[in-house]
C-alpha positions in Angstrom: 83.4 0.6 5.5 81.6 0.5 8.8 79.4 3.4 7.7 78.4 1.4 4.6 77.4 -1.6 6.7 75.4 0.6 9.1 73.7 2.2 6.1 72.8 -1.2 4.5 71.5 -2.5 7.9 69.2 0.5 8.2 67.9 0.0 4.7 67.2 -3.6 5.5 65.4 -2.7 8.6 63.2 -0.2 6.7 62.5 -2.8 4.1 61.5 -5.3 6.7 59.2 -2.8 8.3 57.7 -1.7 5.0 57.3 -5.3 3.9 55.6 -6.3 7.2 53.2 -3.4 6.9 52.4 -4.4 3.3 51.9 -8.0 4.3 49.6 -6.9 7.1 47.6 -4.6 4.8 47.3 -7.4 2.2 46.2 -9.8 4.9 43.5 -7.4 6.2 42.3 -6.7 2.6 42.0 -10.4 1.7 40.5 -11.3 5.1 37.9 -8.6 4.6 37.2 -9.7 1.0 36.8 -13.3 2.1 34.5 -12.3 4.9 32.4 -10.3 2.4 32.3 -13.2 0.0 31.4 -15.6 2.8 28.6 -13.2 3.8 27.4 -13.1 0.2 27.5 -16.9 -0.1 25.4 -17.2 3.1 22.9 -14.7 1.7 22.7 -16.5 -1.6 22.2 -19.9 0.0 19.5 -18.5 2.1 17.5 -17.7 -1.0 18.6 -20.7 -3.0 14.8 -21.5 -3.6 14.6 -18.2 -5.6 12.2 -16.6 -3.1 12.7 -12.9 -2.4 11.9 -11.4 0.9 9.7 -9.0 -1.0 7.5 -11.9 -1.9 7.3 -13.2 1.6 6.3 -9.9 3.2 2.5 -10.0 4.1 0.5 -7.9 1.7 -2.7 -5.7 1.7 -4.6 -4.9 -1.5 -6.5 -1.6 -2.1 -9.2 -2.4 -4.7 -11.4 0.4 -6.0 -12.0 3.3 -8.4 -10.2 6.6 -8.6 -10.7 7.2 -4.9 -8.4 4.3 -4.5 -6.1 5.0 -7.5 -5.4 8.4 -6.1 -4.6 7.1 -2.7 -0.9 7.0 -3.5 -0.7 10.8 -4.1 1.9 12.4 -1.9 -0.6 12.8 0.9 -2.8 9.9 0.0 -4.4 7.4 2.4 -2.8 4.4 0.6 0.6 5.9 0.8 -0.1 6.7 4.5 -0.9 3.0 5.1 2.3 1.9 3.5 4.3 4.4 5.6 2.5 3.2 8.7 3.2 -0.5 8.0 6.7 -0.1 6.5 8.7 -3.3 6.6 5.7 -5.1 8.1 3.2 -5.1 5.2 3.4 -4.5 1.4 0.4 -2.4 0.3 -0.6 -3.2 -3.3 -2.5 -0.6 -5.3 -5.4 -1.9 -7.5 -7.2 1.4 -8.1 -8.9 2.1 -11.5 -10.2 5.6 -12.1 -13.7 5.8 -13.7 -14.5 2.1 -13.0 -17.7 0.8 -11.5 -18.7 -2.4 -9.7 -19.8 -4.1 -13.0 -16.4 -3.7 -14.5 -14.8 -4.7 -11.2 -16.6 -8.0 -11.3 -15.2 -8.6 -14.8 -11.7 -7.8 -13.6 -11.7 -10.2 -10.6 -10.0 -13.2 -12.4 -7.2 -10.9 -13.5 -6.7 -8.8 -10.3 -7.4 -11.7 -7.9 -6.6 -15.0 -9.6 -7.7 -17.8 -7.3 -5.1 -20.2 -8.5 -1.3 -19.8 -8.6 -1.2 -17.4 -5.7 2.0 -17.4 -3.6 -0.1 -16.3 -0.5 -3.3 -14.7 0.5 -3.5 -11.0 1.2 -3.8 -10.1 4.9 -6.6 -7.8 4.1 -8.2 -6.1 1.1 -10.2 -2.9 0.9 -13.1 -2.7 -1.5 -14.2 0.8 -2.5 -16.6 1.1 -5.4 -19.9 3.0 -5.8 -19.0 6.6 -6.6 -19.3 5.9 -10.3 -22.2 3.4 -10.0 -24.2 6.2 -8.4 -23.9 8.6 -11.3 -27.2 9.5 -13.0 -28.7 7.1 -15.5 -27.5 8.9 -18.6 -23.8 8.4 -17.5 -22.1 5.4 -19.1 -20.7 4.4 -15.7 -24.0 4.2 -14.0 -25.1 0.9 -12.5 -28.6 0.4 -11.0 -28.5 0.1 -7.2 -29.8 -3.4 -7.2 -27.1 -4.6 -9.5 -24.5 -2.6 -7.5 -25.5 -4.6 -4.4 -25.2 -7.9 -6.3 -21.9 -6.9 -7.8 -20.5 -5.9 -4.4 -21.6 -9.2 -3.0 -19.9 -11.0 -5.8 -16.7 -9.0 -5.3 -16.6 -9.7 -1.6 -17.2 -13.5 -2.2 -14.4 -13.7 -4.7 -11.9 -11.6 -2.8 -12.5 -13.7 0.3 -10.8 -16.6 -1.6 -7.7 -14.5 -2.1 -7.6 -12.4 1.1 -7.8 -13.4 4.7 -10.0 -10.4 5.6 -12.0 -7.8 3.7 -12.9 -4.2 4.5 -15.7 -2.5 2.5 -15.7 1.3 2.2 -18.8 3.2 1.1 -18.8 6.0 -1.5 -18.3 9.5 0.1 -20.8 12.4 -0.1 -21.1 14.6 -3.2 -20.8 18.3 -2.4 -23.0 20.0 -5.0 -21.6 23.5 -5.0 -18.0 22.4 -5.2 -18.9 19.9 -8.0 -20.6 22.6 -10.0 -17.7 25.0 -9.5 -15.3 22.3 -10.7 -17.5 21.6 -13.7 -17.4 25.3 -14.7 -13.6 25.5 -14.2 -13.0 22.4 -16.3 -15.5 23.0 -19.2 -16.0 26.8 -19.1 -18.8 27.9 -21.4 -19.5 24.2 -22.2 -20.4 23.5 -18.6 -24.0 22.2 -18.4 -24.7 23.4 -14.8 -26.3 20.0 -14.2 -24.9 17.6 -11.6 -23.9 14.2 -13.0 -23.9 12.9 -9.4 -25.9 13.9 -6.3 -25.4 13.4 -2.6 -28.8 11.8 -2.4 -27.7 9.1 -4.8 -24.4 8.7 -3.0 -26.2 8.2 0.3 -28.4 5.4 -1.2 -25.5 3.5 -2.6 -23.6 4.0 0.7 -26.5 2.4 2.5 -26.5 -0.5 0.0 -22.8 -1.0 0.6 -23.3 -1.1 4.4 -26.2 -3.6 4.0 -24.2 -5.9 1.8 -21.2 -5.8 4.2 -23.4 -6.7 7.1 -25.0 -9.6 5.2 -21.5 -10.9 4.2 -20.3 -10.4 7.8 -17.3 -8.2 6.8 -16.1 -5.0 8.4 -17.1 -1.7 6.8 -16.3 2.0 6.9 -19.4 4.2 6.3 -17.4 7.1 4.9 -20.5 8.8 3.6 -22.0 9.1 7.1 -18.6 10.0 8.6 -18.0 12.9 6.1 -21.5 14.2 6.5 -20.9 14.7 10.2 -17.9 16.9 9.4 -18.4 20.6 10.0 -17.0 21.5 6.6 -17.6 18.7 4.0 -16.4 20.9 1.1 -12.9 21.0 2.6 -12.7 17.2 2.3 -13.5 17.0 -1.4 -11.2 18.8 -3.9 -13.8 18.8 -6.7 -17.0 17.8 -4.8 -16.3 14.1 -5.3 -12.6 13.2 -5.0 -10.6 13.6 -1.8 -8.6 16.7 -0.9 -5.5 16.5 1.2 -7.7 16.9 4.3 -10.0 14.2 3.0 -7.1 11.8 2.4 -6.0 12.3 6.0 -9.6 11.7 7.2 -9.8 8.4 5.2 -6.4 7.2 6.5 -7.4 7.9 10.1 -10.8 6.3 9.6 -9.3 3.2 8.0 -6.7 2.8 10.8 -9.5 3.3 13.4 -11.5 0.6 11.7 -8.5 -1.7 11.6 -8.1 -1.2 15.4 -11.7 -1.7 16.2 -12.7 -4.7 18.3 -14.5 -6.3 15.4 -11.6 -6.0 13.0 -8.6 -6.2 15.4 -7.2 -9.1 13.3 -6.5 -6.7 10.4 -4.0 -4.6 12.3 -0.7 -4.9 10.5 1.3 -3.2 13.3 1.2 -6.5 15.2 3.3 -8.1 12.5 7.1 -8.5 12.9 9.4 -6.1 11.2 11.2 -7.5 8.2 15.0 -7.7 8.8 16.4 -6.7 12.2 16.8 -3.1 13.4 20.0 -1.5 12.0 21.4 -1.3 15.6 21.2 -5.1 15.8 23.2 -5.7 12.5 26.9 -6.6 12.8 28.9 -3.7 11.3 31.3 -5.9 9.3 29.8 -9.4 9.3 26.0 -8.9 8.6 24.3 -12.3 8.6 20.6 -12.5 7.5 20.4 -16.3 7.4 16.8 -17.4 7.8 15.3 -14.0 7.2 11.9 -14.2 5.5 
C-alpha cells in the first residue's frame, strides 16, 4: 500500500514538473508572439501614411543614351555609383540606347514630369551627343547648333526636377576599333566607312562644355580625359561604347567630379545611411519607429 502511495506521489511530482515546463514554454511562445506582433504594429503605424522608405531615400537620375543605358552592366559606372551610395541614395536609370538630344527633349515631360513629383532628385547626369555626332546620313544625326540648343533645353527642364545637374560630354571614337567592330558585325556587308569620327565627337564635346559653362552647371569632359589616356582603344569595346576599363574610368571620373570643390554639394556619401547599422538593432525587439 505504501509503495502505491509513493508511486502515485512520484507520478504527481513528474506531472507537476512537466506541466510547469509546458506552461513556461507556452508563456515564452506567446510572449515572443506578442512582442513580434507589437513590433509589427509599431512598424505599420510608422508607415500609416502609406509612404515607403524606398520613396523617401534621396535619388539620383542617370539620363542619356546607350552609354548610360549600359551603365548597369555588371561592371558599369551606374552600378558602381549605386554600390558606392548603397542605403544613402537610390540611383535611377534613364538610359535609352540609340537616342539623341532631339528625342531626349521630346521625352522630358515623361521622364521628368514637373508636377506630381514626390521629391526632387539630388543630382542628375545628362549624357547625350554620341549619336547626335553621327554623320549627316545617319538618322540619329543632329546638327551641332541644334544639339547645343537641345542640351540647354534639357538642362533647363531637369533643373526643375533635380537639385543639381552634371553634364558629361561624348567620349572619343577610336577609328580602328570601330572599323574592326563593323567588319565583325556585318562581315562582307561592312562598308569600311566610319559612321562616326573622333573629330566630330570632339566638336560635340566642346559644344557640351560650352553649354554647361553658360548654364553654370558642373561638367565632365570625358572626351578630353579619354584622349589623354595612353591606350584609348582599351577604354572602348567597339570604338564607341565603354569597355570594362572604360566603365571604371567613367565611375572614377564621375566620383572625382562629385568631390570637386565646385560640385561638393553633389556628394551622396555625406547623406545619412537608411536604417541603423545591424549592430545597433535589438536582436529580438527591433524598433524602426520614425525611420525615413
